[in-house]
C-alpha positions in Angstrom: -6.0 -5.5 25.6 -7.5 -8.4 23.7 -6.0 -11.8 24.4 -5.1 -12.1 20.7 -3.3 -8.8 20.8 -1.4 -9.9 23.9 -0.3 -13.1 22.2 0.9 -11.2 19.2 2.9 -8.7 21.3 4.4 -11.5 23.4 5.3 -13.5 20.2 7.0 -10.5 18.7 8.9 -9.7 21.8 10.0 -13.3 22.4 11.5 -13.5 18.9 13.0 -9.9 18.9 14.6 -10.0 22.3 17.1 -12.9 21.7 17.9 -11.6 18.2 18.6 -8.2 19.7 20.6 -9.5 22.6 22.8 -11.6 20.3 23.3 -8.7 17.9 24.2 -6.5 20.9 26.8 -9.0 22.2 28.3 -9.3 18.7 28.5 -5.5 18.3 30.1 -5.3 21.8 32.7 -7.9 20.8 33.4 -6.2 17.4 33.2 -2.5 18.4 33.9 -2.6 22.2 32.1 -0.5 24.7 30.6 1.9 22.2 29.3 -1.0 20.2 27.6 -2.3 23.4 26.1 1.1 24.0 24.9 1.4 20.5 23.3 -2.1 20.7 21.6 -1.3 23.9 20.3 2.0 22.6 19.0 0.2 19.5 17.2 -2.4 21.7 15.6 0.4 23.6 14.5 2.2 20.5 12.9 -0.9 19.0 11.2 -1.9 22.2 9.8 1.7 22.6 8.8 2.3 19.1 7.4 -1.1 18.2 5.9 -1.6 21.7 4.1 1.8 21.6 3.1 1.1 18.0 1.5 -2.2 18.9 -0.3 -0.5 21.8 -1.5 2.3 19.5 -2.8 -0.2 17.0 -4.6 -2.1 19.7 -6.2 1.0 21.0 -7.3 2.2 17.5 -8.8 -1.2 16.5 -10.4 -1.9 19.9 -13.5 0.0 19.0 -13.2 -0.1 15.2 -11.8 -3.4 14.0 -12.8 -2.6 10.4 -9.9 -0.1 10.2 -7.3 -2.6 11.3 -5.4 -2.8 7.9 -5.3 1.0 7.4 -4.3 1.6 11.0 -1.7 -1.1 10.8 -0.1 0.5 7.7 -0.3 3.9 9.3 1.3 2.8 12.5 4.1 0.8 10.7 4.8 3.8 8.4 5.1 6.2 11.4 7.4 3.7 13.2 9.7 3.5 10.3 9.7 7.3 9.8 10.5 7.9 13.5 13.3 5.3 13.5 14.7 7.0 10.3 14.6 10.4 12.1 16.3 8.9 15.1 19.0 7.3 13.0 19.6 10.6 11.2 19.6 12.6 14.4 22.3 10.4 15.9 24.3 9.8 12.7 27.4 11.6 13.8 27.2 11.0 17.5 30.3 10.0 19.6 28.1 8.5 22.3 28.0 5.1 20.6 29.0 3.2 17.5 26.6 4.3 14.8 27.1 1.2 12.6 26.5 -1.2 15.6 23.4 0.9 16.5 22.0 0.7 13.0 22.7 -3.0 12.5 21.2 -4.1 15.9 18.2 -1.8 15.2 17.7 -3.4 11.8 18.0 -7.0 13.0 15.8 -6.4 16.0 13.2 -4.6 14.1 13.0 -7.3 11.4 12.8 -9.9 14.1 10.0 -8.0 15.8 8.0 -7.8 12.6 8.8 -11.4 11.8 7.5 -12.4 15.3 4.3 -10.4 14.7 3.8 -12.1 11.4 4.5 -15.6 12.7 2.3 -15.1 15.7 -0.5 -13.7 13.5 -0.3 -16.6 11.1 -0.3 -19.3 13.8 -2.8 -17.8 16.2 -6.3 -19.2 16.0 -8.3 -16.0 16.0 -12.0 -15.5 15.4 -12.5 -13.0 12.6 -16.2 -13.1 13.0 -17.9 -12.3 16.3 -20.0 -15.4 17.1 -22.4 -13.3 19.3 -24.1 -10.0 18.5 -21.9 -7.1 19.7 -24.7 -4.6 20.1 -26.0 -4.6 23.7 -29.6 -5.5 24.1 -29.9 -7.6 21.0 -30.3 -11.3 21.0 -29.9 -14.1 18.5 -33.0 -14.2 16.4 -35.4 -17.1 17.0 -35.8 -19.8 14.4 -38.6 -18.8 12.0 -41.8 -20.9 12.0 -42.5 -23.3 9.2 -44.2 -21.8 6.2 -47.4 -23.1 4.7 -47.3 -23.7 1.0 -50.2 -22.9 -1.4 -51.3 -26.6 -1.2 -51.7 -26.3 2.5 -48.7 -28.4 3.4 -46.1 -27.2 5.8 -42.8 -26.3 4.2 -39.5 -26.3 6.1 -38.2 -23.0 7.3 -35.2 -21.5 5.4 -32.8 -22.4 8.2 -33.8 -26.1 7.8 -32.7 -26.1 4.2 -29.5 -28.2 3.8 -28.0 -25.7 1.4 -28.0 -23.0 4.1 -26.7 -25.0 7.0 -23.1 -24.3 8.1 -20.6 -27.0 7.7 -22.1 -28.6 4.6 -20.1 -29.0 1.5 -21.5 -28.1 -1.9 -20.1 -29.3 -5.2 -17.3 -31.4 -3.8 
């Protein structure tokens, strides 16, 4: 697991857990024991589906970071479909309060996604690998100075101020 992935996962969980717990307590107060059971079941579903989804996304993008957006959309779509199937499957259950389950699931899932978004926006992540990622390659050496037609030495292209990093052009 990459450190950035761990931070995003932790950020999502630290936002979703309190929201889910408060929603579960409220559902227990409003709907009694079945509301508590429904809230706890919703917390388990969100933790399982979104936790496994984050793990799957990390595994997919570990070797192929260029597919991160497509993989993220696929994982999110599968999560929502599975949650929908789960809600439909337990629609008429008497094991827990269905309305409490659905509301806790909704609030906790939205908090999880919000936590992922917040953590992603505030994290300082490199989106360009500063070193070559292919084993056995090294950073190319600075090219030697070129000789112009007049016999004078011209600066190498890397010495040109317009190509240096960190310079501003055009204000």
